[in-house]
C-alpha positions as CSV (number, residue, x, y, z in Angstrom):
1,M,178.5,170.5,20.3
2,Q,177.7,167.7,23.3
3,I,173.8,165.4,23.0
4,P,171.8,166.3,25.4
5,V,171.4,163.2,27.9
6,G,167.7,162.5,27.2
7,I,168.3,162.6,23.2
8,T,171.3,159.7,24.4
9,L,168.8,157.5,26.8
10,L,166.3,157.7,24.0
11,G,168.4,156.8,21.6
12,V,170.1,153.7,23.2
13,A,166.0,152.8,24.4
14,V,165.2,153.0,21.0
15,M,167.8,150.4,20.0
16,I,167.2,148.1,23.5
17,S,163.4,148.1,22.0
18,A,164.5,147.5,18.4
19,L,167.0,144.3,19.6
20,A,163.9,142.9,21.3
21,V,161.3,143.2,18.9
22,V,164.2,141.6,16.8
23,Y,164.4,138.5,18.9
24,S,161.1,138.2,19.8
25,R,160.2,138.1,15.8
26,H,162.9,135.1,15.6
27,E,161.8,133.3,18.9
28,S,158.0,133.0,17.2
29,R,159.3,132.1,13.8
30,K,161.2,129.4,15.1
31,L,158.3,128.1,17.6
32,F,155.9,128.1,14.4
33,V,158.8,125.8,12.7
34,E,159.1,123.5,15.4
35,L,154.7,123.6,15.5
36,Q,154.6,122.9,11.6
37,S,157.2,120.2,12.4
38,L,154.7,118.1,15.1
39,Q,151.9,119.0,13.0
40,E,153.3,116.8,10.1
41,Q,154.6,114.4,12.9
42,R,151.3,114.2,14.4
43,D,149.6,113.4,10.4
44,E,152.0,110.5,10.2
45,M,151.3,109.0,13.4
46,N,147.6,109.6,12.5
47,V,148.0,107.5,9.4
48,D,150.1,105.0,10.9
49,W,147.3,104.5,13.6
50,G,145.2,103.6,10.9
51,R,146.7,101.1,9.3
52,L,147.6,99.7,12.7
53,Q,143.6,99.7,13.6
54,L,143.2,97.9,10.6
55,E,146.1,95.7,10.5
56,Q,144.2,94.5,14.1
57,S,141.6,93.6,12.9
58,T,142.3,92.0,9.6
59,W,144.6,89.5,12.4
60,T,141.6,89.4,14.9
61,T,138.1,88.3,12.6
62,H,137.1,85.3,13.5
63,G,137.7,83.6,10.2
64,R,141.8,84.2,10.3
65,V,141.5,82.9,14.1
66,A,139.7,79.5,13.0
67,D,141.9,79.0,10.4
68,T,145.3,79.4,12.3
69,A,143.4,77.4,14.7
70,R,143.4,74.6,12.1
71,E,146.2,74.6,10.3
72,R,149.1,75.6,12.6
73,L,147.4,73.7,16.1
74,N,145.9,71.1,14.0
75,M,142.2,72.2,16.0
76,V,138.6,71.1,15.2
77,V,135.7,71.6,16.1
78,P,134.0,69.1,18.1
79,E,131.5,66.8,17.8
80,T,127.9,68.0,19.7
81,K,128.1,64.2,21.3
82,S,131.6,65.1,22.7
83,I,130.9,68.6,23.8
84,R,130.4,68.5,27.9
85,I,128.9,71.6,29.5
86,L,130.1,72.1,33.7
87,K,128.0,73.5,36.1
88,Y,129.5,74.8,39.4
């Protein structure tokens, strides 16, 4: 008994379609895993960014700059009589 050509072609088409669905699902899962990984990386970077902003604001406070100038560079606030204003 011979299988009609139409049935054979239909079977081949069904197999190709099934393989395409499997491939599509696999790619979808792979991309979803990558998306989750990138979102975790983004969240970690946001935490680091916040920490760095806080650190920068700490380093640039007026009191910290003034203390560092006094301690490390031996700078002092000049007396009023020694201040000169230049106009150009």
